[in-house]
Structure formats: structure tokens, C-alpha cells
N, C-alpha and C positions, 0 to 999 in steps of 0.2 A: 417610463422612458418614451420620448417622442419618436414615432416611427419615421416621420418625414419632417423636413424643415417647415413645410406649410402647416402641419398639425401643431408643431411647437409654437409657431407664430400665432395661430388662432388661440391656443391655450393661454399664451402670454397676454394677448389682447383681452381675453375674457377675465383673467385675473386682474388686470389693470382696470377694466371697466367695473368689476365688482368692488374693488377697493375704493374707486372714486365714488361709486354709488353709495357705499356704506358711509363714507365721509359726508356726503351730501345729506343723507338721511339723518345722521347724527347731528349735523349742524341745524337741520330743519327741526329736529325734535327738542333741542336744548332749551328753548323758551318755555317748554312745559314745566321745567324745574326752576325757573327764575323766580326770585322773591317778588313779592308784590311791589309795584311801582307806587310812587307818591300819588299819581293820578288815580290809580286803582283804589288805594287806601281812602282817599278823599271821597271817591264815588261810593264806596261801601258805606262809609259813615253817613253820607247824605241819604243814601237809600234807606238805611236802617232807622235813622232819625225821622224819616218821613212816614214810618209806620205808626199810626196813632196808638194802637193797642199796646205797643211796647213802652210808651211813655219814657223814652230815653232822654236823659239830661247829660250835661257835661261831666266828664270823669273827674274834674277838679272842683266840682261844687262841694261846699263844706260839709253837707250832711252825708252820713253813711246810709241813710234811708233813701237810696236813689237807685234808679236803673241806669246803668251806663256800660259802655263797651270797655272791657278790660284788655283784650288783646285781639289782634288780627294778624294772620299770616297765611301763606299759600296753603291751600288744601291740595295735596298731591293727587294726580289722576290714578285710577286703578291701573295696575301694572299691565294687564293684557291690553288695555286701551292705549297706553303709552307705547307699547311695543309695536302696535300697528303703524304708528308714525315713525318709530325708530328703525324698524326692520323692513317696512314696505313703502315708506314714503307717503303713507296715507295722511289724511287730515288729522290734525291734533285734536284731542278732546277739548271741550271748552274749559277755560281757566276758571277756577273757583277759589274762594277764600274760606278759611276756617276762622270763625269769630266767636269769642267767648264774651258773654254778657252776664253781668251780675245784676240780678233783680232783687234789690234790697227794699224797694218801695212797694211791698205787697204783704199780704197777711202771712204767707209762708215764703220767706226769702229763699231764692235758689240760684244756682249757677246753671246756665244753659249754653250749650255750644250749637252753633249753626253753620251750615254750609251755604255760602252765599255766591250767587253767580247769575248768568255768565259774566265774566269780566271782558272788557273794561266797563261795561254798562250793566250793572246788576239789576235784575228785575224779579228774582225769586230767592227764597230761602227755605231751608228745611232743617229740622232738628237733627243734630249728629249725636249718636249715643256710642258708648263704649261697648266692647264685647261683653255679652251677657246683660246689657242694658243696666249696668251698675249706676246707681245715682251718685251725684257729687254733693257732698255735704257743703252747705253754704259757708260753714266755718273753715273749710279747707282752702278757701280762696287765698291767693297770695296777698300779702299786705300791700297797701297802696300809699302813695304820698299823703293823701288826705287823712288816712288812718294814722300815719306817722305824725302828722300835725297835731292830732288829738292826743297822741301819746306824749308828744312834747309838752302840751299844755298840762297834762297830768304830772309829768316829771317836774315841771316848774313848781307845781303846788307841793310835791313831795320834797323837792330841794329847798323850798322856802321853809318848810317845817323843820328840816334838818340842817338849816343854813350854818349854824355855829359848828355843828359836828363836822360837816363837809369842809368848811373853811379852815378849821384847826387841823383836820386830818391832812389836807393837801397843801398846807402852807400858803393859803390865800386864794384858792380857786373856788369859784361858785358857778351855779348853773345859769343864773340870769344876771343882767347888768354887770357883766364881767370883763369887758374889753378884751385884753390879751391873756387873761387867766381864767379861761372858761372850762367847764366840764361838758362832756358829751356822753353818748351812750352807744352800746351795741346790744342788739336784741338777739335772743337765742331761739332756735326752733329744734324740734316741733313745738307747737304752742299748746302744750297740755300733755295729758297722759292717756287720753282716750278719745274716740271719735266725738265730734260735736263740741269740743272744748276750744277756747281761744284764750289761753292763759300763757303769758310770756314772761320768762325771766329776762330782766334787763340789768346790765351792769354799767356802772358809771366809770368814765375814764377821763383823764386830762386831755383837753382838746388842744393837742400840740401836733406837730408834724410826725405822723406815725402813731396816732393815738391808740391804735390797736394793742400796743404793748405798754400802755400806761394805765392799768387798772388801779383803782383806789381802794378796793376792799369793801365796796358798797354795792349790793345787788338787791333787786326788788322784784317780786312776782306780782304782775298786774293782770287782773281779769278784765279783758276788753271784749267779751263776747257780745254784750248788748249793743245794739246799733245806736243807742243813746249814750254818748260818752259821759254824760253826767252821772250815769249809773255804773261807771267803771269803778273797780275797787282794788285796793292793795291787799293781797292775801298773805304775803310773807315778806320779811326783810332779813337780809343777811349782812352782818357787819363784823369784820374781824373774827370770823369763825363762829359767830353766834347767830342763832335764829330768833326772830321776833315776830309777833303776830300783827304788828302795825308799826308805822313810823312813830306814832305817839309813844308806844311802849319803848322803842329804842331811845328816843330823845329823853324820855323821863329817866331811864336807867343810866343814860350817859351823863346827865346832869347830877345824878345822885352818886356817881362814881362806881356804879355797879357793872360798868362795861369798861374793859381795858381800852384806853384811848390810843388810837394810831397816830403816828406822826411821821408822814412820808418825808423823804429828803427834799430839801429846797430845790425848786425848779431853776435850772440855769440854761438859758437859751444858747449859750456858747458851748455847752457840753451836753448837747441833747443826743442821747445814745440812739434814738430812732431816726435820726436824719441821715440823708445821703451825703452830706458835706464831707469831703475827704479828711481823714485824720490818720495819724501814724506815718511811718517812714516807708518810702519806696525808692528803689534805685532806678526805676524807669524814667528816662528824661521826659519832661513835660512840654518841651518846646517843639516836639515833632509828633505827628500822628502815627498811629499804628497802621498795619496793613489794611488795605481797602479792596473791595471787590469791584472789578471793572468789566465792561463788555466792549472790547476794542472796536468791534464793528456793529454794535447794537444788539437788540434782542434776537434770540434764536427761537422764540416761542411766539405764538399769536393768540390774541384774545379778541373775541367778538361778543360783547356783552358777557353772558355767563358761560360761553363756550370757549374752551382752551385746547390748543394743540401744541404738542412738543415731542419731537424725536420718536414718532410712531404712536405716541399717546394722544388720545382725545377724551374729553370728559366735560360734563356740565357741573356747575356747583351752585350752591345756595347757602345762606346762613339762616337757619330756622330761628325765629325770635325766641321761642321757648327753650330750645336746647343747643343750637349752634351749628357748626360746620357740617356740610353734607356734600358728597360727590355722587353723580348719577351717570349712567351709561358710560362706564369706563371701558375703553377699548385700546388695544394695541394692534397697529396695522389693520384696523378695521374689524378685528375680532373682539367681541365683547368678553370681558373677564368678570365684570361685576355690574349689576344693575344699580346697586345702591351701596355706598359705604357711609355710614352716618353716625355721628355722636348722638347718644341717647340720654346719658345721665352722668353726673359726677357727684360723688358723695364724699364727705369727710366726717367720720364718726370719732368723737373725742371721749376722753376720760378725764376725771379730775376730782378735786375735793370740795370745790365750791358748788353751789347749786347750779349756777350757769354752766360750769364746766361739765358736770355730770349729765346735763340735759342737752348738750350740744350734739346734734346729729343732723348735720347740714346735708340736704338733698337739693342740689343747686338748680335743677330745672324749676323748682318751686320759687326761685327768685328771678325767673325769666333769664336764665344764664345766657341765652343767645342774644339778649338785648344789651348786655354789658360789654359790647365790643367797641371799645373806645379807640381813639386815634393812636396810630402806630408811629413811632418816632424813627425817621430815616437815619440809618447808620447805627441804630441801637436795636430796635425791634425788627427791622428789615434793612437790607443794604440800601444805600442811597439810589442804586440803579433800579430798584424794584418798581413794578407797576403798582400804584396804590389805588384802591377802589373804595368809594363811599358806600356805606350801608344805611338802609332806612328801616326803622322799626316803628311799630304802633303798639305800645304797651303803656297802660295807665296814663293816657294822654288824650288830648282832644284834637291833635293833628300829628301827622307823621314827624318823626324825629330823624334828622340826618346826623350820622356819625361819620365825620370826614376821615378818609384814609384809614378805615378800620379793617381792611383786608389788603393783603399784599401778595403778589405773585412775582417770583424771581427765579432765575437760574443761578446756581452757585457751583463752584468747585468744592469738592470735599477734601482737597489736599491729600488725597489718597488715590492711588491708581485703581481703576476698575479691575484691571488685570495687568500683569507684567511678568516677564521672564527674562532672566539673564542666563544664556546658554554658554557655560564655560567650556573651553577646549582643554582645561586642566593642564595647560602648558603656559600659563601666564596671559592667555588671551581669551577670545570668545568666538563662538560661531555666529551668534546673532543676539541682539537684544530687541525685544518687542514690548510695547507698552501702550496703554490707552488711559488717558486721563478720565477721572470719574466726575462727571457733572450731573446735576440733579435739578429738577424743577420743583420748587417749593410753593405750596399754597398754604397761607398762614393767616390766622386771625387770633385774637386773644379774648379771654373773658376775665374781667376783674369783678369777682363776686365779693364785694366789700374788701376784706383783708387779703384774700388770696388772688393771685394772678395765674391763670392757666394760659399757656401758649399752645395753640392747636396747630398741628402740622400734618399735611399730606405731602409726601415726597415721592417723586416719580423718577425712577432710574432708567437709563437707556437699555438695560438688559432685561426689561420686563418685570422688574421688582417694584412693588409699592410699599412704602413704609408709612404707617399711621402712628403718630407720636403725640404725646402731651408732655410738656415740661412745666413743672410747678415752681412758682416763685412768689414774690409778695411777702406780706407780713404774716407771721405765725398768729394763731388765735391764742392769746395769752390771758390767764386769769391771775387773781391775786395769790401771792405765795403764802402757803401754810406749810408747816413742817410735814404734815401728812401728805401734802401734795407731791412730795418726792416719790411716792409710789406711782404717780401718774404723769411724771414728766421731769423736767429739769429746771432748776433755778437759773435764769439767764440774766437777771439784774436784781437790784434791791426790790424786794416785794413783788417780783414778777416770775410767774411759773409758765414755762412753755409746755403746753399740754400735749401728751402723746395722742396721736390720731392716725387713722388709716384712710388713705385716699383710694377710692375705687372709681374707675371710669368704665362706662359700658358703651359698646359699639354694636351696631347692626351691620352685618356684612352679607349682602344678598348676592351671592356668587352665581353667575350664569356662565359656566365654562363652555363656550361655543354652543350656547343654547340653554334652555331651561331644564332639560332632563339630566340631572346630575345625581351622583351617588357619593357616599362618604365612607372612608376607611381610615383606620389608624394603623401605623406601622411601628412595630417594636422589634427588638432583638431577643433571641433566645439562644442559649448555648446548645451546641450539638457535639456529641462525642462519638467518633467512629474510628475504625481501624485505618491506620495510615496505608494507603494503597501502594506506596513505593517503599514502605518499610513495615511489613505486617506485624512485626513484634512491638510496634509502637502505636499510640493513638493520637488522633488529632482532636483538639478541642478548639472550637471557634464559634463565632456568632453567625446566626442565620436569620434572614428576614422572616418576621412573623406578622402577617397581615390579618386584620380583623375587619370584615365588612359590617357596618352598623346598619341594621334594617329598620329600627324604630327610633322615635324621638327620645324615649327614655334611655335607650342604650347609648345614645349619643349625647347625653347630658352628664358631663364629668364634674364631680363634686370636688370642692376644695378639701384638702386633707387626704385625698386619695391619690394614688399614683397616676400621673398624667402621662399619656403616650408620647413617644419621641417625635413622631411625625403625625400630623393630622392632615388628611389629603382629600381634596374634593376633585372629582373627575367626571368626565363625560364618557359613559360606557360605550357610546356609539362612535366616538371620534378618536382616531389614533394618529400618532405622529408617524414619521417616515420609518421608524424602527419598531412599529407595532405596539407601542405603549399608549395607553389611554391618556388623552390630553387632560392635564390637571394643574391645579395650583394647591399649594399648602400654606397653612397659617403657622408662622413661627413667632413665638411669644418673646417679648422682652419685658418681663414683669416679675414683681416680687409680691404679688397680691395674695391675700388670704381673706377668709370670711370675717365679718365684723361683729356678728351676733349669732347665737345658736339658732338653728333652724326653727322657724315658727314662733320665735320670741317677739311678741308685741310689734315693735317698729320694724323688725326684720321682715315681716309679712309684706310690707310695702316695697321692699327691695329684694324680692325673692330671686331676681337675676343674679344677685351677689353670691348665691350659693355655688355658682358654676363659673370656672374660668372659660369654659366653652360649652355651649348647648347648640344643638342643630335641630331646626324645625322645618316643616314644610311651609312654603310661603302662603300667607293668607292676607288679603287686603284688610281683614278685620284685626290683624295682629301687626299693625304698622309700627308701633312704638312699644318700648319696654317700660316706659314711665310716663308720668304726666306732670303738668304744672301744679297739680293738686296734691301730689304724694307727700310733699314736705310737711304740710299741716294736717294730713290724715294718712299716716303710713299704716295705721291699724286696719283700716278697711279701704284699701286703695281702689280707685276707679279702674286701674289697670293692674292686673296681677299676672306677672310673667309666668308664674308657675302654671297658670291655666293654659299657657301655650303648649306645654309638653305633657299636661295631665292626660290628654286623650291618646297619647302614645301612637301617633300616626305613622304610617309607613313612609320611609325616606329613601327607598331604593328607586333610582331613576325618576326623581321628582325635582320640582323647583325648590331648592334648598336655601335656607338662611342660616348663617352662623352668627351666634350672639357671643361676643367676646368681652371678657372682663379682665382689665389690667389694673395694676395699682401698686402701692407700696406703703409700708409702715414708716411713719415719721416720728421719731423720738427727738423733739427739739433739743438743740445744744447751743452753747454760747456763740458759735459761729453763725447762728441764725439771726444774730443781731447785727445790723438792723433788719436784714432781709434774708429769707431763704434763697439760696443761690441755685441756679439750674443744674450745674454739673452733678451727676448722680441722682438727680430727681426727675429724670425723663424715663417714661415707660411707654409701651405700645406694642405693636406687632408688625410683622412683615407679611405681605402676600408674595410668595415666591413661586415662579413657574416650576412645575415638576413634570417634565416631558411634554409641556405644552408646545414648545418649539422643537424644531429638528436640530438646532444648534443655538448657541448664544446669539440672540438677536442684536446685541450691541456690535456685532461684526459689521453692521451697516454704518457704524459711525466712521466718519472720515477724519476723526481726530487721532487715529492710530499713528504711531511712529515706530518704524523698524530701522534698526541700525545693523549693518553687516560690514565686516572688514573687507576693504578692497584689495586687489592684487598688489597695489602700491603700498599697502599697509595702512592707508588712511581710511577712516570710517566713511561709509557710504550711507547717507540718511535718506530714507524713503518716507515721504509724508504726503498727505492729500489736502492739507490746509496751508495757508500762507506761512512762509518760513519765518518772517519777522512779525511778532505779535503787536508791537507798539504799546502805548500806555496812555491812560487818561483818567482823570479824577475830576469830579464836579468842582466848579469854582464858586458854587453858591454856598453861602453861610448856612449853618444849621438853623432850621426853623421848625417850631412846634407850637401849636395853638391849644389843642386839647379841649376845645369847647364843642358842644353838640346842641342842636336847637331844632325846634319845630320848623317845618317848611310848608 
């Protein structure tokens, strides 16, 4: 309570000054998290290629026995260094890059990571190691375009040997010299059954629109471990449910009639089940457009490079080339809620009857998931009114690649009130109506990792809520149908099995609730039974809050299959709201996830984070990510083991805490997944919801509220703080989409 008007005025000025200062510091610090620029990427390449002992050559040179840059992306500053700039306005730490180099042109090939800086004019580099200094197997490197070229060459030879079989099976398709009746392939990972292997199952498909759901029943296991492609071998062949030790064996038995010959249905371009071309009947008129999103007076958010402000929110963002979308220094009205919320990994583990199906365990950071951020279509991927942003990546290339319009930011209405109330007088009238429209700022990008499309969203609501969401769409991963395959999926077309699989997505949520010193508790209910105080002959049975403070990392690691608490609550023990409650946020799940493999089973070791819907650890700069780009091809002895983060069972009371969140769902494909998996029902994620963080709902600051009261004359009296007439507008520009991306 202010004792005098003067004291109140001084306090108000101090609060205003503090808010302005925190905004200025947040704006000042945002560039620390910005992705590498084109100029920085080119400078890094020039610097590293200028070091004679590295003997670097172009990434696209034909030989695999080469030293070349595989990937470069921003190397994040240490948290305590970044906070000096964000919280005190001090100088930002020097910008640095993380660079992965594959050294194939030496006696013992290896993968080495470097930290290169300072940017924009690098002049030093040092080796970067993982926690525990775990080595990276050279065979665990991601596959590159050059290696794919050599695989193509080998497949040409294989297909030439089996030309007649493939031609007769597919009704005229072939792998080479094929014009519009060509075959293509999909490769399966992990590439082997143990560390140090590079053996890949490859399945052939008809190269038509949506080839992912056109398998032909021919799969081959290629050993491509040697850096000399001339030494690559075929280890197994699978055709129509039979295994063979070589292509020659298959062809010989095929000619002798010892193999049941397949004959797939004739291909018909006009009846292609995998195409988007409309078919079937619809009562919706086609001569008018559906509803569109408009901004009658323009944007209500602001963007300055990677710094965004909207309705009390401010944050910085980046798209990490290896893994994807991240948000940093998330604040509401100047108070930090989270230091980092970032996508870590996405996996899809399959089951099936064919060798390719049973081997499919996709770990998508291993395919540089963050670089597969392709152009977004206005009016489809994002509203036409969105702000579209180009992204730049450096992966398996000799110059930066520009992905046009690959990220979008927009405000939208949810067509649902944020809150409303109709106050009836129970006499045919009302005392008042109050309502507030619900608008939300959306930060969106996508990853198309071959067949699947993931739509990544961060949504910022005006009441202090953040929603983190992924929606899955794209083509299912399908294999050739066999009767036994029905144990592992659904027949979705002639000779096509949609294989069951589980999607799991992993996020890092580094919460800083009004500072770094936070604690964690879970809240459940338990029944209590006591004598009714106003009727002693009776009893009351009701629920009572049951709080559990978790003091160690192991206590705060919740396993799939175990009961999960109702509320998971992160709070600052030293900061309280007006009503005496500790300021906090809780994580609310929207997920149907479950574990994909038994604990400790071979490939499961590489995804040990998938054991836990939620694990809470102390922040360590050495525990920056839960996965790596190398896990896909070596999940057995991963360079990063998430289980190591909680094994030391550190104290988490009044500490800098990180929540690691796993969400996901089981997908049993069905006929409606043809041609594509649709997004409704396939979106999962979590909410960050304030829990006594504010004194009241902060969306009260919104001037979009409308209140209606009956006047004395019986006519409604409308009270509002925005223009009475909205107006309308829609773009007059025709739809345009290019879809190309190129080096710059």
C-alpha cells in the first residue's frame, strides 16, 4: 500500500523503468541466439579451408575418402555468459559456430566437431567433445548426397541384373532408361545391427507422385561400409516374402520357376491413389473461397530479425540445422519464464514383416531434421497475412542454402473466446455479458523428413500460456503387403501395408521462473474421510491436495507405464504473488505417448530419453542436448546418453532446473491415410500454464474485451475499447508458390 501519492508515483516510475530496461536488454541479447548468417557461413568455410593440415576438399567431390565440412550451425553461448547480457545489459559473449568435419582421407577416418570463432571473422578453432568425451564412430555419420550417388550406381547394377524380374513384376517399370515408368528407392535406418556397421536395407518403389506408398516387393541389403564403393556388396535380397543370398540366386530361381512371380496391378496415371488431385463427391461449392484470416489494421506484433514481441510476450528464436525450432529468453511483461524451449529429437519406430519394415527405427536428427525446412505455402501452411522468413542452412554442401519462406509468424483468432460469461437474471433477461476474443501468436516451421511432414508450432496466448505443438502429416511409411503383415499394420491398397509405428518427440524446457533458483513439486489428490462437523452422525469423503517436493533428479524422472502425477509444478521458492503463493508454472501434457522398446534393449540405449514423459535435471552447459546427429546410425553406443544426465542423481531443490518432455502417439495406419495422413487428431504437445505466477489473469490488459449491459431504456449498452466497426480485407494477389531452394 502506497502511503503517499509521491511514493506511489516513484514506485510506478521505477516499475516502468525496470520494464523498459528488461525489454532493452532482451532486445540487446537476442542476436546471441540468431542462426549463422550467410556471410558467417562463408567466412567459416574460408577459414577452415585455409588450414593446410586439415586438407579440406569440397563436400560434393565424388570420392568418399575426403575431408570435408558436413554441417555448421550456431554454437550457443554458456548460459551464465548469456544472462549477463540479458539481465544486466553487459556485452554479449563472442559468437561462435559448431562445425562437424568428416575426415575420410586418413588412415583412421573420424568425425570431429569444432567450435570456431569469433564471428563474423573467425581466427581460432578448438575441438568440441561430448560429455564423458565419448568418441563418434565414423560409420555413424549421416549419409550424404555423394554416398547416395554411389548407392544409385550400385542399384543400377542390381536392377540391371534383375531387369526382367522387375519389369514383369511392375508392369513395365525399370530402374534405368525408364522415361516415365521409373523405379526409385527408400533407405532404412539404422544402418546395421551393431556399432561400426554401415549396412542398409533398401526397398524399391514405383517413382510416381507419392512413391512412398508404392512398394514393389523387392528389398536389398547393401553393405557400404568401405570408403571404396567398388568394394560394396549385396548381402541379402528379399522378394515376395522370400530371402536370397544374392541377386544372382534370386534371378536364377526366378527363371527356373522356383519363385512365385509377382504381378502388380497396371499403373494408371488417371487413377493414382497417392496423388492430391481431387476425387469423389463434395457438396461444397467450388466457385467461392472459404474463410480467410485478415488483419484489418495490420500486424499487432513486431519482429526485429530474430526478436519478437507480442501482447506482453518477448522472445528470440532460431532454427537449429540439426534438430529444428528453438525459443530463447521467453518473457512476459519483462519477467523471464523460460531461458530455452527447444525441439531435441523426433523418432518414429516401426514394426513389420518385411526386412525393411522390421529394421525401420527413424531418429530424425540423424537426417539433419532442422535443414528440411522447406517453403511454406501461403493460405495453406500459414495464413496469407503471415510474416514469412527465409532460413539458411549449411549441411552436406559447399555453400549456404537458402530456404525461402521456411518460417512464418502470424497472429490468429482461435474462433473460441478466451473467456466469457452470460449473467442471466433468470427472468428472460440478463445482468451483463462479458467476453474476450482469443487471439494467439504462432511461430511455425515444418520439417519434411522424406515421407513425413512435421508442423512445428509455438503458440503464445495473451493470458501467459505457451503451447508447444507438433502436427504430423505427409505420407505413411509403407512396405509390401504380406498376409503376416496384418499383425503389424493395415492393408491400405493392393500390395500395400501401412506399418504401425510410434512417434515420439523430445523437448528441452529450461524454465527460469523469475530467476534461476527453482524447485519442483507434483500435486495429486487423495481421499480424506472425516466426521461431518455439522452432522456428527455422518462422514465427509472428499479429495485433498497432496503435494510432493522432488529433491533429486532420479525422483523427478517419471517412467512410462507408471502413474503420472496430475500437476507438475515448477516454482520459485523465494518469489511470491500478492496472495502469498510461490510464483510458478506447470507443464500440462497433450500426449498419448508410450515407450517404444524395453529399457536397455539395443537401439533403445540411444533414445534413453524415451523412457520418461518427464525428467527434471539441473542445468549443465555440458548437457545441452538429449540427442545428436549421430544417434541414428549408432544408437547402440551413442555419443550422447540422456540417462547419464540423471544417473548422478543431483539435488534439484532451489536450483537451475531443466524439464525434458516427451510427447507422442501411436499410429496404426488406416485406409483414410491414403493419400496422406491428415493433421486432425495427430497433434500432440504440451502447455506451459501460469500457476500463481500472476496476481490475476494478465489478459485483463487486453483492450479487445467487450461488455454488454442492459440500459434503463431496455436497449443494450456496449462497452468496448477497440473500434466499433472492424472492416474487412483480403489480399488481391494470386496464390504463388515456388518450392525451390539453392545455394547463395
